[in-house]
DOLOKE-510929 format. One record per residue (C-alpha): residue in one letter; chain; x, y, z. Coordinates in steps of 0.25 Angstrom, whole numbers, plus 2048, in hexadecimal, padded with zeros to 3 digits. Layout:
% residues N
   code   unit    xx    yy    zz
      a      A     X     Y     Z
...
This chain:
% residues 630
   code   unit    xx    yy    zz
      m      A   3F5   489   8C4
      t      A   3EC   485   8B9
      e      A   3E0   48C   8B2
      h      A   3D2   487   8B4
      h      A   3CD   47C   8AB
      s      A   3BF   482   8A9
      s      A   3BB   487   89B
      s      A   3BE   496   898
      s      A   3C0   49C   88B
      a      A   3CA   4A6   891
      r      A   3D1   49B   897
      e      A   3D1   492   88A
      t      A   3D6   49E   882
      a      A   3E2   4A0   88C
      a      A   3E5   492   88C
      s      A   3E7   491   87D
      a      A   3EF   49E   87D
      p      A   3FD   49B   875
      g      A   408   49A   87F
      g      A   3FF   49C   88B
      a      A   408   494   895
      s      A   415   49A   891
      a      A   410   4A8   88F
      p      A   413   4AD   89E
      v      A   422   4AA   89C
      a      A   423   4B3   890
      d      A   419   4BD   893
      e      A   41F   4C9   89B
      a      A   413   4D2   89B
      l      A   40D   4D6   8A9
      y      A   400   4CF   8AD
      a      A   3F7   4CF   8B9
      f      A   3EA   4C8   8BC
      a      A   3DF   4D1   8B7
      d      A   3D3   4D6   8C0
      c      A   3CA   4CA   8BF
      r      A   3BD   4C4   8C6
      s      A   3BD   4B6   8CB
      v      A   3B1   4AC   8CA
      d      A   3B3   49F   8D1
      l      A   3AD   494   8C9
      g      A   3AC   48A   8D4
      n      A   3B4   480   8CD
      g      A   3C2   484   8D0
      g      A   3C2   48E   8C5
      v      A   3C1   49D   8C5
      l      A   3BC   4A7   8BA
      l      A   3C4   4B3   8B9
      l      A   3BD   4BF   8B3
      h      A   3C6   4CB   8AF
      n      A   3BF   4D8   8B4
      h      A   3C3   4E1   8A9
      s      A   3C2   4D8   89D
      a      A   3BB   4CC   897
      a      A   3C6   4C2   89B
      q      A   3C2   4B6   8A4
      m      A   3C8   4A9   8A7
      i      A   3C6   49C   8B0
      v      A   3D2   498   8B8
      a      A   3D4   48F   8C4
      q      A   3D1   494   8D2
      e      A   3E0   494   8D5
      v      A   3E4   49C   8C9
      s      A   3DA   4A7   8CC
      i      A   3E0   4A8   8DA
      a      A   3EE   4A8   8D5
      l      A   3EB   4B3   8CB
      r      A   3E8   4BD   8D6
      s      A   3F7   4BD   8D9
      c      A   3F9   4C2   8CB
      r      A   3F4   4D1   8CD
      e      A   401   4D8   8CA
      l      A   406   4DA   8BC
      r      A   412   4D0   8B9
      p      A   417   4C7   8AE
      l      A   410   4BA   8AE
      r      A   41D   4B3   8B2
      g      A   41C   4BC   8BF
      h      A   40E   4B8   8C2
      v      A   413   4A9   8C0
      e      A   41E   4AB   8CA
      t      A   415   4B2   8D4
      l      A   40A   4A7   8D3
      t      A   414   49B   8D4
      g      A   41C   4A2   8DF
      t      A   411   4A6   8E8
      i      A   406   49B   8E6
      a      A   40C   48D   8EB
      q      A   403   485   8E2
      l      A   409   48C   8D6
      a      A   417   48A   8D9
      g      A   41F   484   8CD
      q      A   413   485   8C4
      q      A   418   491   8BC
      a      A   415   48C   8AE
      d      A   406   489   8B2
      v      A   405   496   8B9
      a      A   40A   49D   8AD
      k      A   401   496   8A4
      v      A   3F4   49A   8AC
      l      A   3F9   4A8   8AD
      a      A   3FB   4A9   89E
      m      A   3EC   4A3   89C
      v      A   3E7   4AE   8A6
      r      A   3EE   4B8   89E
      d      A   3E9   4B3   890
      a      A   3DB   4B3   896
      g      A   3DC   4C2   899
      l      A   3DC   4C1   8A8
      l      A   3EA   4C7   8AA
      t      A   3EC   4D6   8A9
      s      A   3F9   4DA   8A1
      a      A   401   4E7   8A4
      g      A   400   4EA   895
      d      A   3F1   4EB   896
      v      A   3F2   4F4   8A3
      c      A   3FB   4FD   89C
      q      A   3F2   4FE   890
      r      A   3E6   501   89A
      l      A   3ED   50C   8A1
      s      A   3F2   513   895
      p      A   3EE   521   892
      t      A   3E7   51C   885
      q      A   3DE   514   88D
      a      A   3D8   520   895
      l      A   3CA   51E   88F
      g      A   3CB   52B   887
      a      A   3C9   533   893
      p      A   3CD   542   891
      a      A   3DA   545   898
      t      A   3D6   54F   8A3
      a      A   3DF   557   8AC
      p      A   3E0   553   8BB
      a      A   3D8   55C   8C4
      p      A   3DF   567   8CB
      t      A   3E6   564   8D9
      r      A   3E3   569   8E7
      v      A   3ED   567   8F2
      f      A   3E9   563   900
      i      A   3F2   563   90D
      i      A   3EB   55B   918
      t      A   3F0   560   926
      c      A   3ED   55E   934
      d      A   3F4   565   940
      r      A   401   566   939
      p      A   404   574   935
      a      A   413   571   935
      a      A   411   566   92B
      l      A   408   56F   922
      q      A   412   57A   922
      r      A   41D   571   91D
      l      A   414   56B   912
      l      A   410   579   90D
      d      A   41E   57D   90D
      s      A   422   571   904
      m      A   416   574   8FB
      l      A   41B   582   8F8
      q      A   429   57C   8F6
      s      A   424   571   8EC
      g      A   41D   57B   8E3
      g      A   412   578   8D9
      l      A   407   57C   8E2
      s      A   400   585   8D7
      r      A   3FD   578   8D0
      h      A   3F2   575   8DA
      e      A   3E4   57B   8DA
      h      A   3E4   57D   8E9
      l      A   3EB   579   8F6
      f      A   3E5   576   903
      v      A   3E8   573   911
      v      A   3DD   56A   918
      d      A   3DF   56B   926
      d      A   3DB   560   930
      s      A   3E2   567   93C
      r      A   3DB   565   94A
      d      A   3E3   56F   951
      p      A   3DE   57E   94D
      g      A   3EC   583   94F
      h      A   3F1   57A   944
      a      A   3E6   57D   93B
      r      A   3E9   58C   93C
      a      A   3F7   589   93A
      n      A   3F4   581   92D
      r      A   3EB   58C   928
      e      A   3F6   596   92A
      l      A   400   58D   922
      a      A   3F6   58C   917
      a      A   3F4   59B   916
      q      A   404   59D   917
      f      A   406   593   90C
      s      A   3FC   59A   903
      l      A   404   5A7   903
      t      A   40F   5A0   8FB
      s      A   409   595   8F4
      p      A   404   596   8E6
      r      A   3F8   58F   8EA
      s      A   3F0   593   8F7
      l      A   3EE   589   901
      q      A   3DF   587   905
      y      A   3DD   583   914
      v      A   3D2   579   918
      g      A   3D2   578   927
      a      A   3C7   575   931
      q      A   3BF   581   92E
      e      A   3BF   57F   91F
      q      A   3BC   570   920
      a      A   3B0   573   929
      r      A   3AB   57D   91F
      l      A   3AC   572   914
      l      A   3A4   568   91E
      g      A   399   572   921
      a      A   397   576   912
      l      A   396   568   90E
      t      A   38C   564   919
      e      A   384   570   916
      i      A   383   56D   907
      l      A   382   55E   909
      p      A   37A   55C   916
      q      A   375   54E   912
      h      A   384   54A   912
      e      A   388   550   91F
      q      A   38C   543   926
      g      A   395   53F   91B
      i      A   39B   54D   919
      r      A   39E   54E   928
      f      A   3A4   540   929
      l      A   3AF   544   91E
      l      A   3B1   553   922
      d      A   3AD   556   931
      r      A   3BA   559   938
      q      A   3B3   559   945
      r      A   3AE   54B   944
      w      A   3BC   546   941
      a      A   3C4   54F   94B
      p      A   3C9   543   954
      y      A   3CF   53C   948
      k      A   3D9   53D   93D
      s      A   3D1   542   932
      y      A   3DA   541   926
      g      A   3CF   53D   91D
      l      A   3C6   549   920
      a      A   3D1   552   91B
      r      A   3D3   54A   90F
      s      A   3C4   54A   90C
      v      A   3C5   55A   90D
      c      A   3D0   55A   903
      l      A   3C7   552   8F9
      l      A   3BC   55C   8FB
      l      A   3C6   567   8F8
      s      A   3CB   561   8EB
      l      A   3BF   55C   8E4
      g      A   3C2   55B   8D5
      r      A   3D0   55D   8D7
      r      A   3DD   554   8DA
      a      A   3E0   555   8E9
      l      A   3EE   554   8EE
      v      A   3EE   551   8FD
      l      A   3FA   552   906
      d      A   3FC   54F   915
      d      A   402   55B   91C
      d      A   40F   554   921
      v      A   415   551   913
      l      A   41E   55A   90A
      c      A   41A   55F   8FC
      a      A   425   558   8F6
      a      A   426   54B   8ED
      v      A   431   541   8F0
      l      A   434   536   8E6
      s      A   433   528   8EA
      p      A   441   524   8EF
      h      A   43F   516   8E8
      q      A   438   51A   8DA
      r      A   436   510   8D0
      p      A   432   511   8C1
      g      A   424   50F   8BC
      l      A   417   50E   8C3
      a      A   410   504   8CD
      f      A   402   500   8CD
      g      A   3FB   4FA   8D9
      d      A   3FB   4FA   8E8
      q      A   40A   4FC   8EA
      p      A   40E   4FE   8F9
      r      A   416   50B   8FB
      e      A   425   508   8FC
      v      A   42D   50D   908
      d      A   43B   512   90B
      v      A   440   517   919
      y      A   449   522   91D
      a      A   450   526   92A
      s      A   44C   534   929
      r      A   445   53F   921
      e      A   453   544   91C
      e      A   456   536   917
      a      A   449   535   910
      q      A   44B   542   909
      a      A   459   53E   905
      r      A   455   531   8FF
      t      A   449   536   8F7
      r      A   448   540   8EC
      r      A   43E   54C   8EA
      a      A   436   54B   8DE
      d      A   436   557   8D4
      f      A   427   55A   8D6
      d      A   41E   55D   8E2
      p      A   415   552   8E7
      l      A   408   55A   8E4
      t      A   40C   55B   8D5
      g      A   410   54D   8D6
      h      A   403   548   8DB
      t      A   3FB   54F   8CF
      q      A   404   548   8C5
      c      A   3FA   53C   8C4
      l      A   3EF   53F   8CE
      g      A   3E2   540   8C6
      r      A   3E7   53B   8B9
      s      A   3E4   52E   8B2
      l      A   3EC   521   8B5
      a      A   3F2   522   8A7
      q      A   3F5   531   8A8
      a      A   3FC   52E   8B6
      i      A   404   523   8B0
      d      A   409   52D   8A5
      k      A   40B   538   8AF
      l      A   414   52E   8B7
      g      A   41D   52C   8AB
      v      A   419   51D   8A8
      t      A   414   51E   89A
      p      A   411   515   893
      l      A   40D   50C   89F
      a      A   414   4FF   89C
      p      A   412   4F1   8A1
      e      A   41F   4F1   8A9
      h      A   419   4FD   8B1
      l      A   40F   4F3   8B6
      q      A   418   4E8   8BB
      g      A   412   4E3   8C8
      a      A   406   4EC   8C8
      d      A   3F9   4E8   8CE
      a      A   3EF   4E4   8C3
      a      A   3E3   4E6   8CC
      y      A   3E7   4F5   8CD
      l      A   3EA   4F6   8BF
      g      A   3DD   4F0   8BB
      q      A   3D5   4FB   8C0
      w      A   3DC   506   8B9
      r      A   3DA   50C   8AB
      a      A   3E2   517   8A4
      d      A   3D8   521   8A9
      s      A   3D7   51D   8B8
      p      A   3D9   529   8C0
      v      A   3E4   52C   8CA
      l      A   3DC   531   8D6
      a      A   3E6   531   8E1
      t      A   3F5   533   8E1
      q      A   3FF   530   8ED
      s      A   40D   532   8F0
      g      A   417   52B   8FA
      s      A   41C   530   907
      l      A   42B   534   90C
      g      A   42C   535   91B
      d      A   422   531   925
      p      A   419   525   921
      g      A   40D   52B   927
      t      A   409   51E   92E
      p      A   408   51D   93E
      d      A   413   512   93E
      t      A   41C   50C   934
      q      A   41A   4FD   937
      w      A   417   4FB   928
      l      A   426   4FC   926
      y      A   427   4ED   92A
      t      A   41E   4E8   91F
      l      A   425   4F0   914
      s      A   42A   4E6   909
      g      A   432   4E7   8FC
      a      A   43B   4F3   8FA
      s      A   435   4FB   905
      a      A   439   4F0   90F
      r      A   447   4EF   90A
      r      A   448   4FE   90B
      v      A   445   4FD   91A
      l      A   44E   4F2   91C
      e      A   45A   4F9   916
      a      A   457   507   91D
      p      A   460   50A   929
      g      A   45A   505   936
      g      A   450   4FC   92E
      i      A   441   4FB   931
      e      A   443   500   940
      a      A   449   50D   93B
      a      A   43E   50F   930
      l      A   433   50D   93B
      r      A   43A   518   944
      q      A   43D   522   939
      r      A   430   524   931
      h      A   437   529   924
      y      A   432   522   918
      w      A   42F   523   909
      m      A   422   51C   906
      g      A   41D   51C   8F8
      q      A   41D   516   8EA
      p      A   42A   514   8E1
      r      A   422   517   8D5
      p      A   414   51D   8D2
      t      A   40A   513   8D6
      f      A   3FB   512   8D2
      s      A   3F2   50B   8DB
      k      A   3E3   50B   8DF
      m      A   3E3   50E   8EE
      a      A   3E8   51C   8F3
      v      A   3F0   51B   900
      i      A   3F6   525   90A
      s      A   3FE   530   904
      q      A   403   53D   90B
      m      A   400   544   8FD
      t      A   3F4   53F   8F5
      g      A   3EE   543   8E8
      l      A   3DF   541   8E6
      d      A   3D7   544   8D9
      n      A   3CB   54A   8DF
      s      A   3C5   54D   8D1
      h      A   3BF   53F   8D3
      l      A   3B6   53A   8DE
      l      A   3BF   537   8E9
      p      A   3BA   531   8F6
      p      A   3BB   539   904
      y      A   3C4   534   90E
      f      A   3C0   52E   91B
      p      A   3C1   53A   925
      a      A   3C9   534   930
      f      A   3D2   52A   935
      r      A   3DE   523   92E
      g      A   3DD   51C   921
      e      A   3D5   526   91A
      d      A   3DE   526   90E
      y      A   3DD   517   90C
      l      A   3CE   518   90D
      f      A   3CE   523   903
      g      A   3D7   51B   8FA
      a      A   3CD   50F   8FB
      m      A   3C1   519   8F8
      l      A   3C8   51F   8EC
      e      A   3CA   512   8E6
      y      A   3BC   50E   8E9
      l      A   3B7   51A   8E1
      h      A   3C1   51A   8D6
      p      A   3C6   50B   8D5
      q      A   3CC   50E   8C7
      a      A   3D5   51A   8CC
      a      A   3E3   51A   8D0
      v      A   3EC   51F   8DB
      l      A   3FA   523   8D8
      e      A   406   523   8E2
      y      A   411   52B   8DD
      d      A   420   527   8DE
      w      A   423   533   8E7
      c      A   420   537   8F5
      v      A   41F   543   8FE
      p      A   426   546   90B
      h      A   41D   542   917
      l      A   423   549   923
      p      A   41A   54A   930
      v      A   41E   556   938
      e      A   41B   54E   945
      t      A   424   543   94A
      r      A   41F   535   947
      p      A   426   52A   94F
      g      A   42B   51E   948
      t      A   426   510   94B
      a      A   42D   506   954
      p      A   42F   4F8   94F
      p      A   422   4F1   951
      a      A   420   4E3   956
      a      A   417   4DF   94B
      a      A   40C   4E5   941
      r      A   3FF   4E8   947
      p      A   3F4   4E0   940
      r      A   3EC   4E9   937
      r      A   3DE   4ED   93B
      a      A   3D7   4F8   935
      v      A   3C9   4FD   930
      n      A   3CC   4FD   921
      f      A   3C1   503   91A
      s      A   3CA   506   90E
      k      A   3CB   4F8   90B
      y      A   3BC   4F6   90C
      v      A   3BB   501   902
      t      A   3C5   4FA   8F9
      d      A   3BF   4EC   8FA
      h      A   3B1   4F2   8F5
      t      A   3B7   4FA   8EA
      l      A   3B0   4F7   8DC
      y      A   3BA   4F7   8D1
      r      A   3AF   4F7   8C6
      r      A   3B1   502   8BC
      g      A   3A7   50D   8B9
      i      A   3A2   510   8C7
      c      A   3A3   51F   8C9
      a      A   3AA   524   8D6
      a      A   39D   52A   8DB
      t      A   396   51D   8DB
      r      A   3A2   516   8E1
      l      A   3A1   521   8EC
      q      A   393   51D   8EF
      g      A   398   50F   8F0
      l      A   3A3   513   8FA
      a      A   398   51A   903
      q      A   390   50E   902
      l      A   39B   505   907
      a      A   39D   50E   913
      r      A   38E   50E   916
      e      A   38E   4FF   916
      l      A   399   4FE   920
      s      A   391   508   929
      e      A   386   4FE   929
      t      A   38E   4F2   92B
      s      A   38D   4EA   938
      d      A   397   4E8   943
      t      A   399   4D9   93F
      d      A   39C   4DC   930
      l      A   3A5   4E8   933
      r      A   3AD   4DF   93C
      g      A   3AE   4D5   931
      l      A   3B3   4E0   927
      y      A   3BD   4E5   932
      r      A   3C2   4D7   934
      s      A   3C3   4D4   925
      e      A   3CB   4E1   923
      v      A   3D4   4DE   92F
      a      A   3D7   4D0   92A
      q      A   3DB   4D5   91C
      l      A   3E4   4E0   922
      q      A   3EB   4D6   92A
      a      A   3EC   4CC   91F
      g      A   3F2   4D7   917
      q      A   3FC   4DA   922
      l      A   400   4CB   923
      r      A   402   4CA   914
      q      A   40B   4D7   915
      l      A   413   4D1   921
      n      A   415   4C3   91B
      a      A   419   4CA   90E
      c      A   424   4D1   916
      l      A   429   4C4   91D
      g      A   42A   4BD   910
      d      A   431   4C7   907
      g      A   43F   4C3   90A
      l      A   444   4D1   90F
      p      A   44F   4D1   91A
      r      A   447   4D8   924
      p      A   44D   4D8   932
      s      A   449   4CF   93D
      a      A   440   4DA   944
      w      A   439   4DD   937
      q      A   436   4CE   934
      a      A   432   4CC   943
      y      A   428   4D8   941
      l      A   422   4D1   934
      h      A   421   4C3   93B
      d      A   41B   4C9   948
      s      A   411   4D1   93F
      v      A   40D   4C5   937
      n      A   40A   4BE   945
      t      A   402   4CA   94A
      v      A   3FA   4CC   93E
      s      A   3F7   4BD   93D
      e      A   3F3   4BD   94B
      a      A   3EA   4C9   94A
      m      A   3E3   4C2   93E
      q      A   3DE   4B7   947
      a      A   3D5   4C0   94F
      a      A   3C9   4C8   94A
      a      A   3CC   4D6   948
      s      A   3C5   4E0   950
      p      A   3C3   4EF   94C
      e      A   3C6   4F4   95A
      e      A   3D5   4F0   957
      a      A   3D6   4F8   94A
      p      A   3E0   504   94B
      g      A   3D9   511   94E
      m      A   3CC   50B   954
      p      A   3C7   513   960
      v      A   3CC   50D   96D
      g      A   3C1   506   975
      q      A   3B6   505   96A
      a      A   3B0   4F7   967
      a      A   3AE   4F2   95A
      p      A   39F   4F5   959
      e      A   3A2   504   95C
      l      A   3AD   504   951
      f      A   3A4   4FD   947
      g      A   399   508   94A
      q      A   3A3   513   948
      f      A   3A8   50D   93B
      r      A   39A   50C   936
      d      A   397   51A   93A
      y      A   3A4   51F   932
      a      A   3A0   516   926
      a      A   392   51C   926
      r      A   397   52A   927
      f      A   3A2   528   91C
      a      A   397   522   913
      a      A   38F   52F   915
      a      A   39C   537   912
      l      A   39F   52F   905
      s      A   390   531   900
      a      A   392   540   903
      w      A   3A0   541   8FC
      p      A   39B   544   8EE
      a      A   392   550   8F2
      m      A   39D   555   8FC
      r      A   3A7   555   8F0
      e      A   39D   55C   8E7
      h      A   39A   567   8F1
      a      A   3A8   568   8F7
      e      A   3AE   56B   8E9
      i      A   3A5   577   8E8
      l      A   3A7   57C   8F6
      v      A   3B6   57B   8F5
      g      A   3B7   582   8E7
      q      A   3AF   58E   8ED
      w      A   3B8   58F   8FA
      l      A   3C5   58E   8F1
      a      A   3BF   599   8E8
      g      A   3BC   5A2   8F3
      g      A   3C9   5A0   8FA
      e      A   3C2   59A   906
      l      A   3CC   58F   909
      a      A   3D8   598   90A
      p      A   3DF   597   918
């Protein structure tokens, strides 16, 4: 591994630095490759341009490639070990690799943990005045489960602290009129003993909101109906529609959104670790034989989860770090952190979403994902009585983070905090995956914002029986229409572009897809499936190579899954095979339906700012007049 011999003042300065070759051995500071652009010079050299400073350097092509493996903050010796241990051509070349890394560092193309700590310090908040976070409104989304709603409301009364919130709402998506009447009555009964009345927003109230907005904004009727018309989405699971209603009811506020089958109780992570994490950290897992065992092996927090979410939601990143008790932020807190994430954040980056873990049912239709657990999570499953077969049957898990974790992408959470004092996108109204698409759109609008997952969870206890999963023969090759990744791939990380302008760009993305030909849509689909399956293969092979003593049946599953996915990648992916596609519809029909959804969602995104403006006025009037009382 040698640096390129083309002339470069930055390179020459680095080469002449005293002790450049030996510095990595003594330098215990944490470094990662900075956010850089690469310019291929066509002669075996690559010009690296730091995106956030004037630093630049010419290196050899192989050096440019190797530096991509140095994205996590580690001592230079750690990067040397990684590069020489994973790249065959560098085996045994520790001294040469150390020398080149020292030169790259001295050229200013490595980010140090010390620099990150300085940038995230409260003293770097650009002189912005410290403003109090917006008031909070609490939302329970329910659908045909009065028993679950009653249990949640009882737990909210027991948890206390409800008077801290400006308003409480039930957003009812029930299809059964009898269930809707029962839910309305539960809201009325709750209000008799609660320090805050519970507002009820059912089919009638949602229809009123829809009618008022289409009357005020007739030019946006198509987009408004796409987002809010319950009749349009009656045959489908409309989780996103209810969540968009929550956003329209909480404009200028922080929204705390709960599923109806949780308890209003905070449970500490059973595997808490000190410090913070930064980056896309997969949730850890533990397994239990029963609800009783899960309760016995975990500990309740001394705060209610609604208050817990408000601790950092709507604050700046520097304020959130301070609230979490990690002050001052020190380089050791950043060990292993992803520099690509950290490069987007500043002290005043807002925490726009908060999440918590789950204790109980995982919320997924099946639990095959247990087979691809790694590290501590896989060891816990191996050590549990009955092993993975029992874990598949029992569906009693902890899923969460062992320490507070800052990331860029919001994912599924049975209790979610959203700072709706900023321009947030709407949810796609129906089907699964609406939360992942929302997370991608949130990052698209606010690429310098942060998402925080706390190191505690809430009990998730469905009232209905959910059957366990039988041991499968092999993993199903992943096939999905993944619009959320398409959004992420088109996110601009340039600073200074306002959220309103970015929302227009998001609408344009959807509009362009609505005009894309069958041939090109098929190409996009095949590319997305190929990337999904490639990621699946990497995950499976990583499990096979991690050295954990998995039993033979588990190992066989991993081997068979590698073969199944590899075989699937030999054939062109067809959209008819994607999960959830209507039976009997050919690709041209599916593409036509996709284009229609994209066109209507583009119209909805264009309408969204005006919808927000007028909904805030309408909801304020209705609340003042007591018109949402059950």
